[in-house]
N, C-alpha and C positions, 0 to 999 in steps of 0.2 A: 076413217077406220079407227075404232077404239080398241086399244090393247091394254090388258090388265096383267101386271106382274105381281105375283103373290110371294111373300117372303117365306123362308124355310119352314116347312111343315114339321113341327116337333112333336113326336109321339102321337098316341091315339087321340088325345084331347085336341091336338092340332087338326087331325084328320076329321074329327067330329065337327069342329068349327068350320072347316072347309065345306063339309056336307050341309051344314046349317045355313051357311051364307052364300055360297057360290051360285046356286041356281037363281036366287033372288037378285044377286048382283048382275048376272048375265041379262036378266030381264029388265031390271030397272035402269041400268047404265047402257043398255043396248050394246053389249060387248060383242066384238067380232073375233077376238083372239085372246086366249088365256095361257100364260106360261107360269108354271109353279116349280119352285125348288123343292125336291122331295127327298133329299139325301139323309134327313133326320127323321123320316116318318116312322120307322120301325124302332120306337122308343129311343131315338137319338142316334141310332147306328144303322144306316142303310135304308132299304125299302124292300118290301115283299111284293110278290106278283099280285096278290089280292089288292093291296093298297094302290099299286100302280093302275090296275084295271078300274078300281073304284074312282080314282081321280079322272080317268078318261071318260067314264060314264057321267060324271058330274059336269063335263063340258071343258075339261082341261085339254088344250091342244098339244102342248109339249111339256114334258117334265125334264128339268135340269138336275144335275147332280153336283158332287164336290168331293171333299176329302174322305167321306164315308161311302163312296160309290160301291165298294166291294164289301160293305158291312154285312150283307146277307147273301147267302149262296143263291137264293132265288134269282138274283139279278142276271145270272148267266143264262136264264131261260128266255129273257126278253130284251137284253141289252142291245141287240142288233136291230130292234124295231125303230121305225122312223119317228116315233113320237117320244123318244127319250134320248138325251145326249149326256155324255160324260165329258170331263174336261178334255179339250182338244190338245192340250199340251202334256197329257199323260204320255208315257212311253209309247212309241208308234206301234209296238206289238200288242198293246192292250186290246181286248175285244170292245166292240161298240164304236160309236161315232162321236166325234167332237162337235159336229154341227149337223143340222138337218134343214131341209127346205120343204115347207108345207104350203100347198095352195089353199087359200081360204078367201072366199068372197071376192074372187077376181084378182087377188094379189098373191105373189110368191113371197112368203115370209121365211127368212132364214133365222134360225136360233143357234147361236154359238155359245158354248160353255168353256170357260177357262178357269184355271186355279192359280192362286198366287203362290209366290215362293218365299215370302217373308214370314218366318215363324210358323209355317204350315206343316212342316215335318213330312212332306210327301215328295217323292221323287218325281220331278216334272221338268219339262223343257221351259225355255224362256217364254212367258205368256205374251210379251210384246211382239217378239218376232213371229211366234206362231199365229197370233191374231192377225198380223199383217199378211202373212202367207195365206191364211184361210180366207180372209176378206178379198184378197186379190183373186182367189179362185172362184168365189161365189158371187162377187159383185156383178158380173155381166148377166147373171141369171136371176138374182133376187131383187125384188122391188123394195123390200124392207129388211134391214139387218138388225137383229136384237142380240146383244151380248150380255150374258150373265157372268160376271167376274166374281168367283167364289174365293174371297181373300180376306186376310186378317188386317193387314196394314192399311190404314186410311190413305197414307201418302202413295202407296202402290196403286190403289184404286183410282185416286184422283189423277195420277199421272197417266194411267191407261185411258181414262176418259178424254183427256186432252190429246193423247196420242192418236186416238181413233176419231177425233172430232172431224166431221165431214166425210168420214168413211163408213161409220156405223150410224144407223138411225137412232138407236137407243143403247146406252150402256148403263147397267145397274149392277150394284154390288149385293152380294149375299154373304152368309157365313157368320157375321158377328151377332146376329139376332137382335140388334138394336137399331131401330130406324133412325136415319139421319134426316135433318131438316135443311139439306143443301141442294134440293132439286133445282135444276136450272137447264136452260137450253144454251149450249156453248156457242161460241162465235161463228163457227161454220155450220151450225144447225143440229148437232147431235144432242139429244136429251140425255141428261146425266143425273144420277143420284148415287151417293157413296154406298148406302145400304138400305134395302127396302124393309128390313126387319124380319120378324118371324110370325108364324101362325102356330100358337101353342099356349101354354099356361101363362096367364097374365102375372100372377104373383109368384115369381120365380127368379132364379139367377140364370138368365139366357135359356130358360126352359128347365133348368135343374131344380130339384127340391132344395129349398133354402137351407135347411139344417144340414143336409149332405154337403152343400157348398161350404158352410162354416167349417165343417170338419176338415175338408180338404185344405182350406187356407190356414187353419190353426195348427195342423199337424204336418202338413206336406206329405202325408201318407196316401197311398193309392186307395181310393174309395169308389165303389161301384156307382156308375152314373145312374141316377134315379130321376125320372121325369116328375116334375111337380104335379100336384092335383089341383082341382078347383077351376074357377072361371078361366075361360080361354079368350084370346084375342086374335084378330086377323089383321096383319099389316100388309099393305099393298100400295101400288102406285099405278095410276091410270094415265095412259098416254093417248092423246088424240092426234092422229096422223092425217095430214092433208092428202086427199086422194090424188091430186095432180102432182104436187112436188115430192110426195112420199117423205116429207119431213114433219117432225112433231111441231104442232102449233100451240099445244097446251098440255101441261102435265099437272097431276094433282095426287097427293097422298091421300089414300082412303083407309081408315082404320075402324074396325068394328070390334 
């Protein structure tokens, strides 16, 4: 089974890049399952219902979220659907689900979303303890378990990867918008990469207009977030999962 994880969709240019590339990628790589982080799709803050529906039409199986989950009020119209997950370690009374299990091509695939606590500025529970609790719940039912850890700190992400080694099939990071070159299969079989990057403006500061970014750093004054224009890129990682063992036998970063 071939599973593609696509980095944070940033703004309308990121969504256009997804529309341009994903159908061809599904055909050329013979993809079975696609997971996309969509929490920055609405010009950096949240996701609209139209964007969400467009992603599903393109062949996305599950959309994951993060610290901007509630950035657009639209989210409350579809957050309970099976094809979108918000961080499982958000407060328990939040709407939506922290994980989902989707049946695809004869496999039950679980997707879990978590958010980090280091410099994220979001009220959340301990992602390590919640991850353990969720995986204990779904492991008897799921053939493949995918974890999107939306976090800032590299150390926190790496620690969770080792913490879930042998428990999750795949652990990948999102949020920092810069793809890391540390993809590996850990000792007990879990495939891990610290961050899969972003899908959005190539010439930017993590998606932001460069000049706006300069002003923020020069003055430390609040400046409206403005998505950069111009050429876009798509960052992703492909995981090939053995049909018998349900473990990743090969992983590869794919960037367009």
